[in-house]
Structure formats: structure tokens, C-alpha cells
C-alpha positions as CSV (number, residue, x, y, z in Angstrom):
1,M,-11.1,-11.2,-21.1
2,I,-11.0,-7.5,-20.2
3,L,-7.8,-5.5,-20.3
4,G,-7.7,-2.7,-17.8
5,I,-5.5,0.4,-18.1
6,C,-4.6,3.3,-15.8
7,D,-2.5,5.8,-17.8
8,G,-2.1,8.5,-15.2
9,H,-0.4,8.7,-11.7
10,N,0.9,5.2,-10.8
11,A,0.2,3.8,-14.2
12,S,-0.8,0.2,-14.3
13,A,-2.5,-2.6,-16.4
14,S,-4.5,-5.7,-15.5
15,I,-6.4,-8.4,-17.2
16,I,-9.5,-10.2,-15.9
17,D,-10.8,-13.5,-17.2
18,G,-14.2,-14.6,-15.9
19,N,-14.1,-13.7,-12.2
20,K,-10.4,-14.0,-11.8
21,I,-7.6,-11.4,-12.1
22,L,-4.8,-13.0,-14.1
23,Y,-2.3,-10.2,-14.0
24,A,-2.1,-6.7,-12.5
25,I,1.2,-4.7,-12.7
26,S,2.3,-1.2,-11.9
27,E,4.5,0.4,-14.6
28,E,6.9,1.6,-12.0
29,R,8.1,-1.9,-11.5
30,F,9.6,-1.8,-15.1
31,T,10.7,1.8,-15.3
32,R,12.0,1.9,-11.7
33,K,10.5,5.4,-11.4
34,K,8.2,5.5,-8.3
35,N,4.5,6.2,-9.1
36,Q,5.3,6.3,-12.8
37,R,2.9,8.4,-14.8
38,G,1.7,7.9,-18.4
39,F,0.8,5.0,-20.6
40,P,1.7,1.6,-19.0
41,K,3.5,0.3,-22.1
42,N,5.7,-2.2,-20.4
43,S,2.9,-3.6,-18.2
44,I,0.7,-4.1,-21.2
45,E,3.4,-5.7,-23.2
46,Y,4.1,-8.1,-20.4
47,I,0.4,-9.0,-20.0
48,L,-0.1,-9.5,-23.8
49,K,3.0,-11.7,-23.9
50,N,1.5,-14.0,-21.2
51,A,-2.2,-13.9,-22.2
52,N,-4.1,-15.0,-25.3
53,I,-4.6,-11.8,-27.2
54,D,-7.4,-13.2,-29.2
55,D,-9.4,-13.7,-26.0
56,I,-9.3,-10.0,-25.1
57,K,-12.7,-8.6,-25.9
58,A,-12.5,-5.0,-24.6
59,I,-10.3,-2.4,-23.0
60,A,-11.5,-0.6,-19.8
61,V,-9.7,2.7,-19.0
62,G,-9.6,4.2,-15.5
63,G,-10.3,7.9,-15.7
64,I,-12.2,10.1,-18.2
65,F,-10.6,13.5,-18.6
66,R,-7.3,13.5,-20.6
67,K,-5.9,15.4,-23.5
68,G,-3.0,15.6,-26.0
69,N,-0.6,12.7,-26.1
70,R,-2.3,10.7,-23.4
71,L,-5.5,10.4,-25.5
72,R,-3.6,9.9,-28.7
73,T,-1.6,7.0,-27.2
74,L,-4.7,5.3,-26.0
75,K,-6.4,5.7,-29.4
76,E,-3.3,4.3,-31.2
77,F,-3.3,1.3,-28.9
78,Q,-7.0,0.7,-29.6
79,E,-6.3,0.8,-33.3
80,R,-3.7,-1.8,-32.8
81,M,-6.0,-4.1,-30.8
82,Q,-9.1,-3.4,-32.9
83,I,-11.5,-3.9,-30.0
84,P,-13.9,-1.6,-28.1
85,M,-12.5,0.7,-25.4
86,L,-14.6,2.3,-22.7
87,Y,-13.5,5.1,-20.3
88,F,-14.8,5.2,-16.7
89,H,-14.8,7.9,-14.0
90,H,-11.7,7.9,-11.7
91,H,-13.7,7.7,-8.5
92,L,-16.1,5.1,-9.9
93,C,-13.1,2.9,-10.6
94,H,-11.9,3.3,-7.0
95,A,-15.5,2.5,-5.8
96,A,-15.8,-0.5,-8.1
97,L,-13.3,-2.4,-5.9
98,Y,-16.1,-3.1,-3.5
99,Q,-16.6,-6.1,-5.7
100,L,-13.5,-7.6,-4.1
101,S,-15.2,-7.6,-0.6
102,N,-17.7,-10.1,0.7
103,F,-20.2,-7.5,1.7
104,K,-23.7,-8.0,0.2
105,E,-24.5,-4.3,1.0
106,C,-22.1,-1.6,1.9
107,I,-21.3,2.1,2.0
108,V,-18.4,2.7,-0.5
109,L,-16.2,5.7,0.4
110,T,-13.5,6.9,-1.9
111,I,-11.1,9.7,-0.9
112,D,-7.9,10.9,-2.6
113,G,-6.2,14.1,-3.7
114,G,-8.4,14.3,-6.8
115,G,-9.4,12.7,-10.0
116,D,-11.8,13.6,-12.9
117,G,-12.9,16.7,-11.0
118,L,-13.7,15.0,-7.7
119,S,-11.8,14.3,-4.5
120,A,-14.3,12.1,-2.7
121,T,-17.5,10.1,-3.3
122,V,-20.0,8.1,-1.2
123,S,-21.9,5.3,-2.8
124,I,-24.3,2.5,-1.8
125,A,-23.4,-0.9,-3.2
126,N,-25.8,-3.9,-3.2
127,K,-27.3,-6.5,-5.6
128,N,-28.5,-3.6,-7.8
129,G,-24.9,-2.3,-8.3
130,L,-23.4,1.0,-7.3
131,E,-25.3,4.2,-6.6
132,V,-23.4,7.5,-6.0
133,I,-25.1,9.6,-3.3
134,A,-22.5,12.2,-2.3
135,Q,-19.5,13.9,-3.7
136,S,-16.7,16.4,-2.9
137,D,-15.0,18.4,-5.6
138,L,-11.3,19.2,-6.1
139,I,-11.4,22.3,-3.9
140,D,-12.8,20.5,-0.9
141,S,-10.2,17.8,-1.0
142,V,-9.2,16.0,2.3
143,G,-6.4,14.2,0.4
144,D,-5.0,17.5,-0.9
145,F,-5.1,18.9,2.7
146,Y,-2.9,16.0,3.9
147,A,-0.7,16.3,0.8
148,S,-0.2,20.0,1.5
149,I,0.9,19.2,5.1
150,T,3.3,16.6,3.7
151,E,4.8,19.2,1.5
152,L,4.9,21.8,4.3
153,L,7.0,19.4,6.3
154,G,9.6,19.0,3.5
155,F,8.4,15.6,2.2
156,K,7.2,14.7,-1.2
157,P,3.4,15.2,-1.6
158,M,1.4,12.3,-3.1
159,E,4.2,9.9,-2.0
160,D,5.4,10.6,1.5
161,E,2.0,11.0,3.3
162,G,2.9,7.8,5.3
163,K,5.7,9.7,6.9
164,V,3.3,12.2,8.3
165,M,1.1,9.4,9.6
166,C,4.1,7.8,11.3
167,L,5.2,11.1,12.9
168,S,1.8,11.7,14.3
169,S,2.2,8.7,16.6
170,Y,5.3,10.2,18.4
171,G,4.8,11.7,21.9
172,D,6.8,14.5,23.5
173,I,8.3,12.1,26.1
174,Y,9.5,9.7,23.4
175,A,11.0,12.5,21.3
176,K,12.8,13.9,24.3
177,S,14.2,10.5,25.2
178,K,15.6,10.2,21.6
179,G,17.2,13.7,21.8
180,F,15.0,15.1,19.1
181,C,13.5,18.0,21.1
182,G,14.9,21.4,21.9
183,S,13.8,24.4,23.9
184,S,11.0,25.2,21.5
185,L,9.0,22.1,22.5
186,R,5.2,22.9,22.7
187,S,2.0,21.0,23.0
188,D,0.3,19.8,19.8
189,D,-2.8,21.7,21.2
190,D,-1.0,24.9,20.0
191,I,-2.5,24.1,16.5
192,D,-6.2,24.6,16.6
193,L,-7.2,25.5,13.0
194,K,-10.4,24.7,11.2
195,V,-8.9,24.2,7.7
196,I,-11.2,21.4,6.5
197,D,-14.4,19.9,7.8
198,Y,-17.4,17.8,6.9
199,N,-20.8,19.5,6.3
200,P,-23.7,17.0,6.8
201,K,-26.1,19.4,5.1
202,T,-24.2,19.5,1.8
203,K,-22.9,15.9,2.3
204,S,-19.5,17.3,1.3
205,F,-16.2,18.2,2.8
206,K,-15.5,21.9,3.1
207,N,-12.1,23.5,2.6
208,Y,-11.9,26.8,4.5
209,L,-8.6,27.7,2.9
210,G,-10.3,27.9,-0.5
211,V,-7.1,26.9,-2.3
212,I,-5.3,23.6,-3.1
213,G,-1.9,22.3,-4.1
214,Y,1.1,24.5,-3.6
215,E,-1.1,27.5,-2.8
216,A,-2.6,25.5,0.1
217,T,0.9,24.6,1.3
218,K,1.8,28.3,1.3
219,A,-1.4,29.3,3.1
220,L,-0.8,26.6,5.8
221,K,2.8,27.8,6.2
222,K,1.5,31.3,7.0
223,L,-1.0,30.0,9.5
224,I,1.2,27.4,11.2
225,G,4.7,28.6,10.6
226,Y,7.7,26.3,10.0
227,D,10.9,25.1,11.5
228,D,13.0,22.0,10.7
229,S,12.9,20.5,14.2
230,F,11.6,17.0,14.9
231,E,9.1,18.3,17.5
232,F,7.6,20.8,15.0
233,K,7.1,18.0,12.5
234,V,5.5,15.8,15.1
235,K,3.2,18.6,16.3
236,V,2.0,19.4,12.7
237,S,1.7,15.7,11.9
238,K,-0.5,15.2,14.9
239,Y,-2.7,18.1,13.9
240,A,-3.0,16.7,10.3
241,Q,-3.8,13.2,11.4
242,R,-6.3,14.4,14.0
243,T,-8.1,16.6,11.5
244,L,-8.2,13.7,8.9
245,E,-9.7,11.3,11.4
246,N,-12.2,13.8,12.7
247,V,-13.7,14.8,9.3
248,V,-13.7,11.4,7.8
249,L,-15.3,9.8,10.9
250,K,-18.0,12.6,10.9
251,L,-18.9,11.6,7.3
252,I,-19.0,7.9,8.0
253,R,-21.0,8.2,11.2
254,S,-23.5,10.4,9.3
255,F,-24.0,7.9,6.5
256,V,-24.0,4.8,8.8
257,D,-26.8,6.4,10.8
258,E,-28.7,7.6,7.8
259,M,-28.5,4.4,5.8
260,G,-28.5,1.9,8.6
261,I,-25.5,0.1,6.9
262,E,-22.5,-0.8,9.0
263,N,-20.3,-2.2,6.3
264,V,-17.8,0.2,4.7
265,V,-15.5,-0.3,1.8
266,F,-12.8,2.4,1.8
267,S,-10.8,3.1,-1.4
268,G,-8.6,5.8,-2.9
269,G,-5.2,7.0,-1.9
270,V,-6.3,8.2,1.6
271,A,-7.3,4.6,2.4
272,Q,-3.5,3.8,2.8
273,N,-3.7,5.7,6.1
274,V,-4.0,2.7,8.4
275,K,-4.4,4.9,11.6
276,L,-7.6,6.2,10.0
277,N,-8.6,2.7,9.0
278,M,-8.2,1.6,12.6
279,K,-10.5,4.4,13.8
280,I,-13.1,3.5,11.1
281,R,-13.0,-0.1,12.3
282,E,-14.2,1.1,15.7
283,I,-17.5,2.2,14.3
284,A,-18.1,0.0,11.3
285,N,-17.0,-3.2,9.5
286,I,-14.4,-2.1,7.1
287,Y,-12.8,-3.6,3.9
288,V,-9.8,-1.8,2.3
289,P,-8.8,-3.1,-1.2
290,P,-5.1,-4.1,-1.3
291,F,-4.5,-1.8,-4.3
292,M,-6.5,1.2,-3.0
293,G,-4.4,3.8,-4.8
294,D,-4.5,4.9,-8.4
295,E,-2.7,1.6,-9.4
296,G,-6.1,-0.1,-8.7
297,L,-7.9,2.0,-11.3
298,C,-7.1,-0.5,-14.0
299,V,-8.9,-3.3,-12.0
300,G,-11.8,-1.0,-11.0
301,A,-12.4,0.0,-14.6
302,S,-12.5,-3.7,-15.7
303,L,-14.9,-4.5,-12.9
304,L,-17.3,-1.7,-14.0
305,M,-17.3,-3.3,-17.4
306,K,-17.4,-6.9,-16.2
307,K,-19.7,-6.4,-13.2
308,C,-18.6,-9.6,-11.3
309,R,-17.5,-10.4,-7.8
310,I,-13.9,-11.6,-7.4
311,D,-12.8,-13.7,-4.4
312,L,-9.3,-12.1,-4.1
313,K,-7.2,-14.3,-1.9
314,D,-3.7,-12.9,-2.7
315,T,-2.1,-10.1,-4.7
316,Y,0.6,-12.2,-6.5
317,L,-0.5,-10.9,-9.9
318,G,2.7,-9.5,-11.4
319,I,6.1,-10.3,-13.0
320,K,7.0,-13.9,-12.5
321,I,10.5,-15.0,-11.6
322,D,11.9,-17.8,-13.8
323,N,14.6,-20.2,-12.6
324,D,16.0,-20.7,-16.1
325,E,16.6,-16.9,-16.4
326,I,18.1,-16.8,-13.0
327,A,20.6,-19.6,-13.9
328,N,21.8,-17.6,-16.9
329,K,22.2,-14.4,-14.8
330,L,24.2,-16.2,-12.1
331,E,26.9,-17.4,-14.4
332,S,28.5,-14.0,-14.4
333,I,28.5,-13.5,-10.6
334,K,29.1,-17.1,-9.3
335,D,32.6,-16.1,-8.1
336,K,31.2,-13.3,-5.9
337,Y,28.6,-15.2,-3.9
338,K,27.9,-18.6,-2.4
339,I,25.2,-20.0,-4.6
340,R,23.1,-23.2,-4.4
341,Y,19.8,-24.5,-5.8
342,L,17.1,-25.5,-3.3
343,E,14.3,-27.8,-3.9
344,E,11.0,-26.2,-2.8
345,K,10.7,-28.6,0.2
346,E,14.3,-27.5,1.3
347,I,13.6,-23.8,1.4
348,P,11.7,-23.5,4.8
349,E,14.5,-25.2,6.8
350,V,17.5,-23.6,5.0
351,V,16.0,-20.0,5.0
352,G,14.5,-20.5,8.4
353,D,17.9,-21.4,9.8
354,L,19.3,-18.2,8.4
355,I,16.6,-16.1,9.9
356,A,16.9,-17.9,13.3
357,N,20.6,-17.2,13.2
358,N,19.8,-13.5,12.9
359,K,20.5,-13.1,9.2
360,I,18.6,-10.7,7.0
361,V,17.1,-12.5,4.0
362,C,15.8,-10.9,0.8
363,I,13.1,-12.8,-1.2
364,C,12.3,-12.5,-4.9
365,K,10.3,-15.5,-5.8
366,G,7.1,-16.4,-7.8
367,K,4.8,-13.6,-9.0
368,M,5.3,-10.1,-7.8
369,E,2.6,-8.5,-5.6
370,F,0.3,-5.8,-7.0
371,G,-0.3,-2.8,-4.7
372,P,2.0,-0.9,-2.3
373,R,2.8,-3.9,0.0
374,A,5.3,-6.7,-0.2
375,L,3.7,-9.9,1.1
376,G,6.4,-12.5,1.0
377,N,7.3,-12.7,-2.7
378,R,9.3,-9.4,-2.9
379,S,10.2,-9.0,0.8
380,V,13.1,-8.5,3.1
381,I,12.6,-10.6,6.2
382,A,14.3,-11.0,9.6
383,L,13.7,-11.8,13.2
384,P,11.4,-9.0,14.5
385,T,13.9,-7.4,16.9
386,K,14.8,-3.7,17.4
387,E,18.4,-4.5,16.5
388,N,17.3,-5.9,13.1
389,A,15.0,-2.9,12.6
390,E,17.8,-0.5,13.1
391,K,20.2,-2.5,10.9
392,I,17.7,-2.7,8.0
393,N,16.8,1.0,8.4
394,K,20.5,1.8,7.7
395,M,20.7,-0.6,4.8
396,L,17.6,0.8,3.1
397,K,18.4,4.4,4.0
398,R,15.0,4.8,5.6
399,N,14.0,7.5,8.1
400,E,14.4,6.3,11.6
401,F,10.9,7.2,12.7
402,M,9.3,4.9,10.1
403,P,8.1,1.6,11.6
404,F,8.4,-1.9,10.2
405,A,5.5,-4.4,9.8
406,P,5.4,-8.1,10.6
407,T,4.0,-11.2,8.9
408,I,2.3,-13.2,11.6
409,L,1.0,-16.8,11.3
410,Y,-2.7,-16.5,11.3
411,E,-3.2,-19.2,14.0
412,H,-1.3,-17.0,16.5
413,V,-2.7,-13.5,15.9
414,D,-4.9,-13.7,19.1
415,E,-1.7,-14.1,21.2
416,Y,-0.2,-10.9,19.8
417,L,-3.0,-8.5,18.6
418,E,-5.9,-6.9,20.4
419,N,-9.3,-7.7,18.7
420,P,-7.6,-9.1,15.5
421,T,-9.3,-9.8,12.2
422,Y,-7.9,-11.6,9.2
423,S,-5.7,-9.0,7.5
424,P,-3.8,-10.6,4.6
425,F,-2.9,-7.4,2.8
426,M,-1.4,-5.1,5.5
427,T,-4.3,-2.6,5.2
428,M,-5.2,-2.5,8.9
429,L,-3.6,-1.4,12.1
430,F,-3.9,-3.2,15.5
431,K,-2.8,-2.7,19.0
432,V,-0.2,-5.2,20.2
433,K,-0.8,-7.0,23.4
434,E,1.3,-5.7,26.2
435,E,2.6,-9.1,27.3
436,N,4.1,-9.9,23.9
437,K,5.4,-6.5,22.7
438,E,9.0,-7.3,23.6
439,K,8.9,-10.5,21.6
440,I,8.3,-8.5,18.4
441,N,9.6,-5.1,19.5
442,G,11.2,-4.4,16.1
443,V,7.7,-4.2,14.4
444,V,5.8,-2.3,17.1
445,H,5.4,1.4,16.5
446,V,5.9,4.0,19.3
447,D,2.2,4.1,19.9
448,G,2.0,0.3,20.6
449,T,0.5,-0.6,17.2
450,T,1.5,-2.7,14.2
451,R,0.4,-3.2,10.6
452,P,0.5,-6.9,10.1
453,Q,0.1,-9.4,7.3
454,T,-1.7,-12.2,8.9
455,L,-0.8,-15.3,6.8
456,K,-2.7,-18.5,6.2
457,R,-0.7,-21.4,4.8
458,E,-2.8,-21.8,1.7
459,I,-2.0,-18.3,0.5
460,N,1.8,-18.7,0.4
461,P,2.9,-22.2,1.6
462,T,6.7,-21.7,1.3
463,Y,6.7,-18.3,3.0
464,Y,4.4,-19.7,5.7
465,D,6.6,-22.7,6.3
466,I,9.7,-20.5,6.6
467,I,8.0,-18.5,9.4
468,S,6.7,-21.7,11.0
469,Y,10.2,-23.2,11.0
470,V,11.5,-20.0,12.7
471,F,8.7,-20.3,15.3
472,D,9.8,-23.9,16.1
473,L,13.3,-22.6,16.8
474,K,12.7,-19.2,18.4
475,G,9.2,-19.4,19.8
476,V,8.0,-16.3,17.8
477,P,5.4,-16.9,15.1
478,A,6.4,-13.8,13.2
479,V,9.1,-12.1,11.1
480,L,9.8,-8.5,10.3
481,N,8.7,-8.1,6.7
482,T,9.5,-5.0,4.6
483,S,9.5,-4.4,0.9
484,F,12.5,-5.4,-1.1
485,N,13.8,-2.1,-2.4
486,M,15.9,0.8,-1.5
487,H,14.0,3.6,0.2
488,G,12.4,5.9,-2.4
489,E,12.5,3.2,-5.2
490,P,9.7,0.9,-6.4
491,I,9.7,-2.7,-5.1
492,V,11.9,-5.0,-7.1
493,G,10.2,-6.7,-10.0
494,T,12.8,-8.6,-12.0
495,V,15.9,-10.8,-11.5
496,D,18.1,-7.8,-12.4
497,D,16.3,-5.6,-9.9
498,A,16.8,-8.2,-7.2
499,L,20.5,-8.7,-7.8
500,R,21.2,-5.0,-8.0
501,T,19.4,-4.2,-4.8
502,F,20.9,-7.2,-3.0
503,K,24.3,-5.5,-3.2
504,Y,23.2,-3.1,-0.6
505,V,20.6,-5.1,1.4
506,G,20.6,-8.3,3.3
507,D,22.9,-11.3,4.0
508,A,21.2,-13.7,1.7
509,L,18.8,-13.6,-1.3
510,L,16.3,-16.3,-2.2
511,L,16.0,-15.7,-5.9
512,G,13.5,-18.1,-7.3
513,N,14.9,-21.4,-6.0
514,Y,18.4,-20.2,-5.8
515,L,19.9,-19.2,-2.5
516,I,22.6,-16.5,-2.9
517,E,24.7,-15.7,0.2
518,K,27.3,-13.0,0.5
519,I,30.8,-14.3,1.2
């Protein structure tokens, strides 16, 4: 067994036994602080409690450069465990996740804000392992450019980049129809700045600002200006997204042509940008790991030590919900809710009926997902209508412009998506077929796209059967699926998290095998 640790941004821990990931957990799910930094004490303790400590032969740490308390904490933990501990470069850990793909040979691209002195790498992966062939340093950071735009628009950098991506899809006509635009409305063509680009001669990105972080934000503000209007945010977001796509596609086309390899594994925080992923898919075969951000470094470090392929079918790798614990917790709230225990075979019909009757159902069941997406075990689900989208937005206190995603039964994806592929982890974006947009209008973004989880029954039988039951009643093989958490908080992990969040969200909660309904 190899214990993996990421002790930086979005701290996490994992354990690999043979060619299987037994556990992988982000520390934020325990501390309730989004993207928790530091030593993943709670995650490690949970893993050690549920694994055989004597079988752990080594510790793999994602990231090399650290000092002070971070290093001391790791050394103290090694002393406690009395086993070897190896440190691996940040971007190599991102790149090592190619071992989750089924590509025999591929180009591996990693892009993020920065880690261990680099912001991007290009490698070739094949039967001989991983060979790094190009790099970009911290100054020439595409991820930092996008984070600086995020900060410029008043959002939180390294966390709210998804909001910029969503805003980039809004058109002027749509914005006017929603009453967002004023007299200052201008074309997004007004922004024509060459701030960052790809240089094929140096095989690196090039930052023409010459600064990063808050200094880059200030420099961009001088060049672009700022006002708080929706139309300005849309205009700047379009510019940022267009720039991101242009420079990354330049790089990929260059290496695809040079190497003659059309398989691309894309990892690092920027790989969460599904609009970019859709563009990459137009020129190459793409695989994006489900935990592409820094939380995945713990797994990547272990894979660099283990050097094994893993057939990852799901991400249910975290905290497990226990029915006995639930029963004890429910004693104190049994007078506030309608509570009943459901046998596993009863769940699809009972929960399916609630969904079909336009109820919003929270699910906290089985092992928690690892990575940024809730995929049926820590989800809020409902019929995929605009009305439900608006209702859930208010409950979760989300920005109105942020879209929802669906879970679609895999057998029906051809009816709803253009050129679909199997996408079990919500890492890809697809155009929705015009003839079926209205049937799932609550999960279609303003540009006609959606980011689905396409679900096969063997991956999560109970969740699949709930949706299948809804399909039989309503004729739509999909539900709206968003993560079970208040906006700005981590996804719920424990029974207590679920009960606390359910006070504000949903009509019913499937907690393990207990159905809890608000009276």
C-alpha cells in the first residue's frame, strides 16, 4: 500500500493498494473550509482508521518545495509511521494521472496557476513511462492570467474561475433580455490585448505583462478598466476565455503535429475549464482526470511511486455513510421531520416518485466522491426544469448566471447530446440537440451546452434506478444534479454536514437508507 499526501492548496490524502485506489479524500470535507491548505490530518486519520496500517509500505508526497512548519509536520508524521517518504514534483504528480486513462501513448498537458516553480508542462507518456519535453515557468502562467481576470471581476481567484467561464457564454441579446445591460453596452471586440500567448520556438507560454498575482490584476485593470455592470463582466470573461482557448489550442496543435500523437491527457486546475476541454476534443482525443486539481496530487504522487495503470470506474473513494450512526443522530430530530427506513430495493420507486412530483431531493449515501463533482452520492437532484433550477439557485444562494448540470442515463445520450462520448465524471461539455433542449431546459446553458454525468447502471445502481423510474413516469432520462452544499462551502461529507445543510436545501433527504422529509 502507498499512502499519498498533498499538504498544500486543497490538501488531500489517498491510499493505493495494488492497482486500486481504496480511499481518496480532500481535507476540506472535514474542516468545512473550501480548498483547505496544509497537512491533511483528518483525511489521513480517516484512511488509517479504515486501512491496515501494517500494509502501508511508503508515503508519496505531492510537491517538492516547502519550508517551515509544512516540512516539520511531514517529518513528524514519517517518524510516527517509520516508513520511507518520497517527494515528487507538483506537475509530475498532475501528469502521472495519465495512468488513469486507457491511452497506450499520449501527450500529457498540465496547466495551473503554478506549483514547484512551473505553471505548465508537456510530456509524452507510453510504455516507457513519462518524459517531460516542454515547460512554462511561474511568470508565463496561463492559469495565473485567468485567475487575475477572476480577481479583476470581483471574484475569488483560484476558486471562482468557473464563474468567469460561465459568464463568457452570455451574449449581448440574452443579457439585454434579462435586463442586465445598460447604455454602456459594447462589443467584446473592444478588448484586443495580447497579454499571453504560446511561442512554438521556445515551446512555452509567454506573459507579456511580465507580472503575476495581484500585480497582474492591477496591470490588467489599467489596460481594461473596470465597472461593476453585468455587460462589462461578460465582455471581459469572453476575452479571457477566448485568450485561454487560443493559446492552449496553439500549444496542443503544435505538439500533435510534431509528435503525430492525437491522444491528450489534460490535468491541472485549468483542466476544470470544460469549455476549453470541448475545444480540445475537436482536434484530439482527450481524457481529463476527475480530480484534475491539486486534490489529485496525492494520487499522482502515489502513481509515480507505484507505476501502475488503474481502471478508475468511479470516484466514490471518501467518507462512508453508516446507517447505525444515522439512526443515533435521528433520535434527537425525529419530531421535526417525517422519517422512514427504506430497503435498498425500495429507494428507486420512493425517491423517484418524489422527483416526479417535482420535489427536490438531497442525497448523502455510500462513499463520498473525490474531486470537484458530486456524482450521485452527495447530490441534490430534481426534474431538469428551469423552474427547479431557479428554485435551487435561491436555496443554495448561487449566482443566477451559473448553470446546472444533468445526470443522463448512458443509453439515452445520443438522443440529447451532439457527438456524445462516455463522460462519467462531468469533465466534458457537449452541445444539446435542439429538438430536446426544452425537455431538460433547466440544465442547458445559455450557449446551448451542458456538462453531463453520463451514467451506466453498474457504476451506481441505486442512483441509476431512481433516474430510470423517473424516466418511466416523465419520459425524460435525466435529472438536474448539483452538489449537496451551500454555495461557497465544500460538498457535504458526514451525517452532521448533511443534516445541517438540509435545513436550507431540498424537500427530502436520502441519508443512507433513511428518507427524511420536511413536514
